[in-house]
Backbone as XML, in Angstrom:
<?xml version="1.0"?>
<chain id="A" units="angstrom">
  <residue number="1" name="MET">
    <atom name="N" x="-40.276" y="-8.971" z="-11.129"/>
    <atom name="CA" x="-40.555" y="-7.587" z="-11.429"/>
    <atom name="C" x="-39.240" y="-6.834" z="-11.528"/>
  </residue>
  <residue number="2" name="THR">
    <atom name="N" x="-39.049" y="-6.035" z="-12.564"/>
    <atom name="CA" x="-37.829" y="-5.257" z="-12.725"/>
    <atom name="C" x="-38.172" y="-3.793" z="-12.868"/>
  </residue>
  <residue number="3" name="THR">
    <atom name="N" x="-37.194" y="-2.980" z="-12.537"/>
    <atom name="CA" x="-37.361" y="-1.546" z="-12.720"/>
    <atom name="C" x="-36.009" y="-0.940" z="-13.018"/>
  </residue>
  <residue number="4" name="ALA">
    <atom name="N" x="-35.992" y="0.078" z="-13.824"/>
    <atom name="CA" x="-34.743" y="0.756" z="-14.151"/>
    <atom name="C" x="-34.574" y="1.945" z="-13.221"/>
  </residue>
  <residue number="5" name="VAL">
    <atom name="N" x="-33.487" y="1.941" z="-12.488"/>
    <atom name="CA" x="-33.179" y="3.044" z="-11.594"/>
    <atom name="C" x="-31.716" y="3.389" z="-11.806"/>
  </residue>
  <residue number="6" name="LYS">
    <atom name="N" x="-31.441" y="4.649" z="-12.029"/>
    <atom name="CA" x="-30.065" y="5.050" z="-12.246"/>
    <atom name="C" x="-29.854" y="6.407" z="-11.618"/>
  </residue>
  <residue number="7" name="GLN">
    <atom name="N" x="-28.782" y="6.537" z="-10.858"/>
    <atom name="CA" x="-28.445" y="7.803" z="-10.238"/>
    <atom name="C" x="-27.050" y="8.203" z="-10.684"/>
  </residue>
  <residue number="8" name="GLU">
    <atom name="N" x="-26.842" y="9.511" z="-10.863"/>
    <atom name="CA" x="-25.536" y="9.991" z="-11.295"/>
    <atom name="C" x="-24.465" y="9.780" z="-10.234"/>
  </residue>
  <residue number="9" name="THR">
    <atom name="N" x="-24.853" y="9.635" z="-8.980"/>
    <atom name="CA" x="-23.887" y="9.489" z="-7.905"/>
    <atom name="C" x="-23.456" y="8.044" z="-7.675"/>
  </residue>
  <residue number="10" name="ASP">
    <atom name="N" x="-24.017" y="7.097" z="-8.408"/>
    <atom name="CA" x="-23.658" y="5.695" z="-8.222"/>
    <atom name="C" x="-22.185" y="5.469" z="-8.557"/>
  </residue>
  <residue number="11" name="LEU">
    <atom name="N" x="-21.509" y="4.675" z="-7.740"/>
    <atom name="CA" x="-20.143" y="4.304" z="-8.035"/>
    <atom name="C" x="-20.097" y="3.211" z="-9.095"/>
  </residue>
  <residue number="12" name="ILE">
    <atom name="N" x="-21.166" y="2.441" z="-9.166"/>
    <atom name="CA" x="-21.312" y="1.398" z="-10.170"/>
    <atom name="C" x="-22.461" y="1.800" z="-11.076"/>
  </residue>
  <residue number="13" name="LYS">
    <atom name="N" x="-22.215" y="1.796" z="-12.356"/>
    <atom name="CA" x="-23.254" y="2.181" z="-13.311"/>
    <atom name="C" x="-24.198" y="0.995" z="-13.517"/>
  </residue>
  <residue number="14" name="VAL">
    <atom name="N" x="-25.340" y="1.069" z="-12.876"/>
    <atom name="CA" x="-26.333" y="-0.002" z="-12.922"/>
    <atom name="C" x="-27.334" y="0.300" z="-14.030"/>
  </residue>
  <residue number="15" name="ARG">
    <atom name="N" x="-27.533" y="-0.669" z="-14.899"/>
    <atom name="CA" x="-28.522" y="-0.492" z="-15.963"/>
    <atom name="C" x="-29.930" y="-0.740" z="-15.439"/>
  </residue>
  <residue number="16" name="GLN">
    <atom name="N" x="-30.055" y="-1.754" z="-14.575"/>
    <atom name="CA" x="-31.377" y="-2.123" z="-14.084"/>
    <atom name="C" x="-31.229" y="-2.908" z="-12.783"/>
  </residue>
  <residue number="17" name="TYR">
    <atom name="N" x="-32.159" y="-2.695" z="-11.854"/>
    <atom name="CA" x="-32.204" y="-3.479" z="-10.623"/>
    <atom name="C" x="-33.309" y="-4.516" z="-10.720"/>
  </residue>
  <residue number="18" name="ILE">
    <atom name="N" x="-33.068" y="-5.662" z="-10.118"/>
    <atom name="CA" x="-34.090" y="-6.685" z="-9.971"/>
    <atom name="C" x="-34.650" y="-6.507" z="-8.556"/>
  </residue>
  <residue number="19" name="ILE">
    <atom name="N" x="-35.961" y="-6.380" z="-8.455"/>
    <atom name="CA" x="-36.610" y="-6.082" z="-7.187"/>
    <atom name="C" x="-37.573" y="-7.217" z="-6.834"/>
  </residue>
  <residue number="20" name="ASP">
    <atom name="N" x="-37.557" y="-7.619" z="-5.551"/>
    <atom name="CA" x="-38.461" y="-8.685" z="-5.124"/>
    <atom name="C" x="-39.862" y="-8.126" z="-4.870"/>
  </residue>
  <residue number="21" name="ASN">
    <atom name="N" x="-40.765" y="-8.994" z="-4.456"/>
    <atom name="CA" x="-42.166" y="-8.601" z="-4.249"/>
    <atom name="C" x="-42.340" y="-7.553" z="-3.160"/>
  </residue>
  <residue number="22" name="GLU">
    <atom name="N" x="-41.368" y="-7.432" z="-2.266"/>
    <atom name="CA" x="-41.460" y="-6.458" z="-1.184"/>
    <atom name="C" x="-40.771" y="-5.138" z="-1.533"/>
  </residue>
  <residue number="23" name="GLY">
    <atom name="N" x="-40.228" y="-5.055" z="-2.741"/>
    <atom name="CA" x="-39.589" y="-3.813" z="-3.173"/>
    <atom name="C" x="-38.114" y="-3.705" z="-2.840"/>
  </residue>
  <residue number="24" name="HIS">
    <atom name="N" x="-37.496" y="-4.785" z="-2.360"/>
    <atom name="CA" x="-36.073" y="-4.784" z="-2.041"/>
    <atom name="C" x="-35.254" y="-5.077" z="-3.298"/>
  </residue>
  <residue number="25" name="LYS">
    <atom name="N" x="-34.158" y="-4.353" z="-3.467"/>
    <atom name="CA" x="-33.239" y="-4.635" z="-4.568"/>
    <atom name="C" x="-32.502" y="-5.929" z="-4.238"/>
  </residue>
  <residue number="26" name="VAL">
    <atom name="N" x="-32.596" y="-6.914" z="-5.115"/>
    <atom name="CA" x="-31.959" y="-8.200" z="-4.862"/>
    <atom name="C" x="-30.831" y="-8.495" z="-5.842"/>
  </residue>
  <residue number="27" name="ALA">
    <atom name="N" x="-30.774" y="-7.755" z="-6.937"/>
    <atom name="CA" x="-29.721" y="-7.944" z="-7.924"/>
    <atom name="C" x="-29.645" y="-6.710" z="-8.801"/>
  </residue>
  <residue number="28" name="ALA">
    <atom name="N" x="-28.520" y="-6.594" z="-9.497"/>
    <atom name="CA" x="-28.335" y="-5.459" z="-10.392"/>
    <atom name="C" x="-27.793" y="-5.964" z="-11.720"/>
  </residue>
  <residue number="29" name="ILE">
    <atom name="N" x="-28.233" y="-5.368" z="-12.777"/>
    <atom name="CA" x="-27.746" y="-5.699" z="-14.112"/>
    <atom name="C" x="-26.818" y="-4.578" z="-14.550"/>
  </residue>
  <residue number="30" name="ILE">
    <atom name="N" x="-25.562" y="-4.967" z="-14.878"/>
    <atom name="CA" x="-24.600" y="-3.983" z="-15.357"/>
    <atom name="C" x="-24.046" y="-4.455" z="-16.695"/>
  </residue>
  <residue number="31" name="ASP">
    <atom name="N" x="-23.526" y="-3.518" z="-17.466"/>
    <atom name="CA" x="-22.921" y="-3.852" z="-18.755"/>
    <atom name="C" x="-21.591" y="-4.559" z="-18.534"/>
  </residue>
  <residue number="32" name="ILE">
    <atom name="N" x="-21.175" y="-5.355" z="-19.496"/>
    <atom name="CA" x="-19.913" y="-6.085" z="-19.388"/>
    <atom name="C" x="-18.737" y="-5.125" z="-19.276"/>
  </residue>
  <residue number="33" name="ASP">
    <atom name="N" x="-18.813" y="-3.963" z="-19.942"/>
    <atom name="CA" x="-17.740" y="-2.971" z="-19.836"/>
    <atom name="C" x="-17.603" y="-2.474" z="-18.402"/>
  </residue>
  <residue number="34" name="GLU">
    <atom name="N" x="-18.729" y="-2.294" z="-17.733"/>
    <atom name="CA" x="-18.716" y="-1.864" z="-16.338"/>
    <atom name="C" x="-18.137" y="-2.959" z="-15.451"/>
  </residue>
  <residue number="35" name="LEU">
    <atom name="N" x="-18.467" y="-4.206" z="-15.733"/>
    <atom name="CA" x="-17.920" y="-5.323" z="-14.977"/>
    <atom name="C" x="-16.401" y="-5.385" z="-15.130"/>
  </residue>
  <residue number="36" name="ASN">
    <atom name="N" x="-15.917" y="-5.190" z="-16.347"/>
    <atom name="CA" x="-14.470" y="-5.188" z="-16.595"/>
    <atom name="C" x="-13.792" y="-4.033" z="-15.859"/>
  </residue>
  <residue number="37" name="ARG">
    <atom name="N" x="-14.443" y="-2.861" z="-15.839"/>
    <atom name="CA" x="-13.885" y="-1.703" z="-15.140"/>
    <atom name="C" x="-13.779" y="-1.993" z="-13.645"/>
  </residue>
  <residue number="38" name="LEU">
    <atom name="N" x="-14.822" y="-2.601" z="-13.088"/>
    <atom name="CA" x="-14.804" y="-2.934" z="-11.665"/>
    <atom name="C" x="-13.720" y="-3.959" z="-11.340"/>
  </residue>
  <residue number="39" name="GLY">
    <atom name="N" x="-13.531" y="-4.911" z="-12.232"/>
    <atom name="CA" x="-12.482" y="-5.912" z="-12.033"/>
    <atom name="C" x="-11.110" y="-5.277" z="-11.958"/>
  </residue>
  <residue number="40" name="LYS">
    <atom name="N" x="-10.856" y="-4.300" z="-12.807"/>
    <atom name="CA" x="-9.566" y="-3.598" z="-12.789"/>
    <atom name="C" x="-9.398" y="-2.800" z="-11.501"/>
  </residue>
  <residue number="41" name="VAL">
    <atom name="N" x="-10.470" y="-2.167" z="-11.056"/>
    <atom name="CA" x="-10.414" y="-1.394" z="-9.810"/>
    <atom name="C" x="-10.108" y="-2.316" z="-8.630"/>
  </residue>
  <residue number="42" name="LEU">
    <atom name="N" x="-10.784" y="-3.456" z="-8.579"/>
    <atom name="CA" x="-10.589" y="-4.382" z="-7.465"/>
    <atom name="C" x="-9.177" y="-4.956" z="-7.422"/>
  </residue>
  <residue number="43" name="LYS">
    <atom name="N" x="-8.568" y="-5.131" z="-8.572"/>
    <atom name="CA" x="-7.192" y="-5.643" z="-8.613"/>
    <atom name="C" x="-6.211" y="-4.653" z="-8.007"/>
  </residue>
  <residue number="44" name="ASN">
    <atom name="N" x="-6.570" y="-3.373" z="-7.990"/>
    <atom name="CA" x="-5.671" y="-2.341" z="-7.477"/>
    <atom name="C" x="-5.760" y="-2.162" z="-5.965"/>
  </residue>
  <residue number="45" name="ILE">
    <atom name="N" x="-6.675" y="-2.859" z="-5.307"/>
    <atom name="CA" x="-6.796" y="-2.757" z="-3.850"/>
    <atom name="C" x="-5.771" y="-3.706" z="-3.229"/>
  </residue>
  <residue number="46" name="PRO">
    <atom name="N" x="-4.830" y="-3.158" z="-2.452"/>
    <atom name="CA" x="-3.815" y="-4.028" z="-1.825"/>
    <atom name="C" x="-4.461" y="-5.026" z="-0.872"/>
  </residue>
  <residue number="47" name="ALA">
    <atom name="N" x="-3.881" y="-6.203" z="-0.777"/>
    <atom name="CA" x="-4.421" y="-7.240" z="0.108"/>
    <atom name="C" x="-4.476" y="-6.764" z="1.549"/>
  </residue>
  <residue number="48" name="SER">
    <atom name="N" x="-3.534" y="-5.893" z="1.939"/>
    <atom name="CA" x="-3.520" y="-5.396" z="3.313"/>
    <atom name="C" x="-4.703" y="-4.489" z="3.617"/>
  </residue>
  <residue number="49" name="GLU">
    <atom name="N" x="-5.399" y="-4.005" z="2.587"/>
    <atom name="CA" x="-6.564" y="-3.146" z="2.770"/>
    <atom name="C" x="-7.873" y="-3.823" z="2.362"/>
  </residue>
  <residue number="50" name="ALA">
    <atom name="N" x="-7.796" y="-4.936" z="1.660"/>
    <atom name="CA" x="-9.000" y="-5.612" z="1.153"/>
    <atom name="C" x="-9.921" y="-6.069" z="2.279"/>
  </residue>
  <residue number="51" name="TRP">
    <atom name="N" x="-9.363" y="-6.384" z="3.452"/>
    <atom name="CA" x="-10.172" y="-6.852" z="4.580"/>
    <atom name="C" x="-11.242" y="-5.838" z="4.951"/>
  </residue>
  <residue number="52" name="LEU">
    <atom name="N" x="-10.918" y="-4.543" z="4.802"/>
    <atom name="CA" x="-11.866" y="-3.506" z="5.193"/>
    <atom name="C" x="-13.146" y="-3.593" z="4.378"/>
  </residue>
  <residue number="53" name="TYR">
    <atom name="N" x="-13.026" y="-3.907" z="3.098"/>
    <atom name="CA" x="-14.199" y="-4.010" z="2.230"/>
    <atom name="C" x="-14.997" y="-5.282" z="2.501"/>
  </residue>
  <residue number="54" name="GLN">
    <atom name="N" x="-14.377" y="-6.234" z="3.149"/>
    <atom name="CA" x="-15.066" y="-7.479" z="3.474"/>
    <atom name="C" x="-15.677" y="-7.441" z="4.872"/>
  </residue>
  <residue number="55" name="ASN">
    <atom name="N" x="-15.321" y="-6.450" z="5.671"/>
    <atom name="CA" x="-15.832" y="-6.324" z="7.038"/>
    <atom name="C" x="-16.769" y="-5.117" z="7.063"/>
  </residue>
  <residue number="56" name="SER">
    <atom name="N" x="-18.058" y="-5.366" z="6.927"/>
    <atom name="CA" x="-19.024" y="-4.274" z="6.797"/>
    <atom name="C" x="-19.061" y="-3.378" z="8.028"/>
  </residue>
  <residue number="57" name="GLU">
    <atom name="N" x="-18.878" y="-3.947" z="9.220"/>
    <atom name="CA" x="-18.904" y="-3.132" z="10.439"/>
    <atom name="C" x="-17.726" y="-2.158" z="10.460"/>
  </residue>
  <residue number="58" name="ALA">
    <atom name="N" x="-16.540" y="-2.648" z="10.128"/>
    <atom name="CA" x="-15.358" y="-1.781" z="10.097"/>
    <atom name="C" x="-15.483" y="-0.744" z="8.993"/>
  </residue>
  <residue number="59" name="PHE">
    <atom name="N" x="-15.969" y="-1.156" z="7.826"/>
    <atom name="CA" x="-16.119" y="-0.241" z="6.700"/>
    <atom name="C" x="-17.093" y="0.888" z="7.036"/>
  </residue>
  <residue number="60" name="GLU">
    <atom name="N" x="-18.215" y="0.537" z="7.670"/>
    <atom name="CA" x="-19.194" y="1.555" z="8.066"/>
    <atom name="C" x="-18.600" y="2.505" z="9.099"/>
  </residue>
  <residue number="61" name="GLY">
    <atom name="N" x="-17.769" y="1.991" z="9.995"/>
    <atom name="CA" x="-17.116" y="2.835" z="10.991"/>
    <atom name="C" x="-16.166" y="3.832" z="10.352"/>
  </residue>
  <residue number="62" name="VAL">
    <atom name="N" x="-15.412" y="3.372" z="9.368"/>
    <atom name="CA" x="-14.503" y="4.271" z="8.654"/>
    <atom name="C" x="-15.294" y="5.322" z="7.894"/>
  </residue>
  <residue number="63" name="GLN">
    <atom name="N" x="-16.360" y="4.910" z="7.218"/>
    <atom name="CA" x="-17.190" y="5.860" z="6.479"/>
    <atom name="C" x="-17.789" y="6.903" z="7.423"/>
  </residue>
  <residue number="64" name="ARG">
    <atom name="N" x="-18.262" y="6.453" z="8.567"/>
    <atom name="CA" x="-18.850" y="7.354" z="9.560"/>
    <atom name="C" x="-17.785" y="8.337" z="10.064"/>
  </residue>
  <residue number="65" name="GLY">
    <atom name="N" x="-16.592" y="7.841" z="10.340"/>
    <atom name="CA" x="-15.500" y="8.693" z="10.805"/>
    <atom name="C" x="-15.098" y="9.728" z="9.774"/>
  </residue>
  <residue number="66" name="LEU">
    <atom name="N" x="-15.037" y="9.327" z="8.502"/>
    <atom name="CA" x="-14.696" y="10.270" z="7.439"/>
    <atom name="C" x="-15.764" y="11.341" z="7.298"/>
  </residue>
  <residue number="67" name="LYS">
    <atom name="N" x="-17.012" y="10.947" z="7.423"/>
    <atom name="CA" x="-18.117" y="11.912" z="7.331"/>
    <atom name="C" x="-18.041" y="12.910" z="8.471"/>
  </residue>
  <residue number="68" name="GLU">
    <atom name="N" x="-17.832" y="12.402" z="9.685"/>
    <atom name="CA" x="-17.741" y="13.283" z="10.844"/>
    <atom name="C" x="-16.551" y="14.232" z="10.720"/>
  </residue>
  <residue number="69" name="ALA">
    <atom name="N" x="-15.442" y="13.735" z="10.229"/>
    <atom name="CA" x="-14.266" y="14.589" z="10.045"/>
    <atom name="C" x="-14.542" y="15.680" z="9.019"/>
  </residue>
  <residue number="70" name="SER">
    <atom name="N" x="-15.252" y="15.335" z="7.945"/>
    <atom name="CA" x="-15.560" y="16.334" z="6.917"/>
    <atom name="C" x="-16.511" y="17.401" z="7.442"/>
  </residue>
  <residue number="71" name="GLU">
    <atom name="N" x="-17.277" y="17.053" z="8.489"/>
    <atom name="CA" x="-18.199" y="18.008" z="9.108"/>
    <atom name="C" x="-17.536" y="18.779" z="10.245"/>
  </residue>
  <residue number="72" name="GLY">
    <atom name="N" x="-16.241" y="18.534" z="10.445"/>
    <atom name="CA" x="-15.515" y="19.237" z="11.501"/>
    <atom name="C" x="-15.698" y="18.634" z="12.878"/>
  </residue>
  <residue number="73" name="LYS">
    <atom name="N" x="-16.283" y="17.477" z="12.955"/>
    <atom name="CA" x="-16.522" y="16.811" z="14.243"/>
    <atom name="C" x="-15.300" y="15.960" z="14.605"/>
  </residue>
  <residue number="74" name="ILE">
    <atom name="N" x="-14.217" y="16.639" z="14.970"/>
    <atom name="CA" x="-12.992" y="15.940" z="15.282"/>
    <atom name="C" x="-12.491" y="16.400" z="16.655"/>
  </residue>
  <residue number="75" name="SER">
    <atom name="N" x="-11.657" y="15.596" z="17.251"/>
    <atom name="CA" x="-11.010" y="15.967" z="18.503"/>
    <atom name="C" x="-9.591" y="15.410" z="18.462"/>
  </residue>
  <residue number="76" name="LYS">
    <atom name="N" x="-8.712" y="16.041" z="19.236"/>
    <atom name="CA" x="-7.334" y="15.611" z="19.274"/>
    <atom name="C" x="-7.183" y="14.459" z="20.255"/>
  </residue>
  <residue number="77" name="LEU">
    <atom name="N" x="-6.387" y="13.506" z="19.881"/>
    <atom name="CA" x="-6.124" y="12.352" z="20.722"/>
    <atom name="C" x="-4.634" y="12.350" z="21.035"/>
  </residue>
  <residue number="78" name="HIS">
    <atom name="N" x="-4.305" y="12.315" z="22.296"/>
    <atom name="CA" x="-2.917" y="12.265" z="22.715"/>
    <atom name="C" x="-2.571" y="10.808" z="23.031"/>
  </residue>
  <residue number="79" name="LEU">
    <atom name="N" x="-1.627" y="10.263" z="22.294"/>
    <atom name="CA" x="-1.276" y="8.859" z="22.458"/>
    <atom name="C" x="-0.789" y="8.535" z="23.866"/>
  </residue>
  <residue number="80" name="ASP">
    <atom name="N" x="-0.196" y="9.522" z="24.550"/>
    <atom name="CA" x="0.277" y="9.281" z="25.914"/>
    <atom name="C" x="-0.862" y="9.024" z="26.879"/>
  </residue>
  <residue number="81" name="ASP">
    <atom name="N" x="-2.064" y="9.475" z="26.524"/>
    <atom name="CA" x="-3.234" y="9.299" z="27.384"/>
    <atom name="C" x="-3.870" y="7.926" z="27.243"/>
  </residue>
  <residue number="82" name="LEU">
    <atom name="N" x="-3.443" y="7.151" z="26.285"/>
    <atom name="CA" x="-4.036" y="5.827" z="26.070"/>
    <atom name="C" x="-3.516" y="4.795" z="27.026"/>
  </residue>
</chain>
């Protein structure tokens, strides 16, 4: 079963999602131009930072921290106190 779902906020322009019997997205169909664009973007990620994208727990923590900071939920940390 397939369905076309597209949102303007997507970072990847998906033409169509493949959905299993339970309604979970299991694959995405993208145009070759989009695949080439993503390949160029991925080449620009330094190896010293690529680990973050491969570690979902760390990546989610960074995303959560950035969101909290944008909402003003920050506190000062004094390195001498560590």
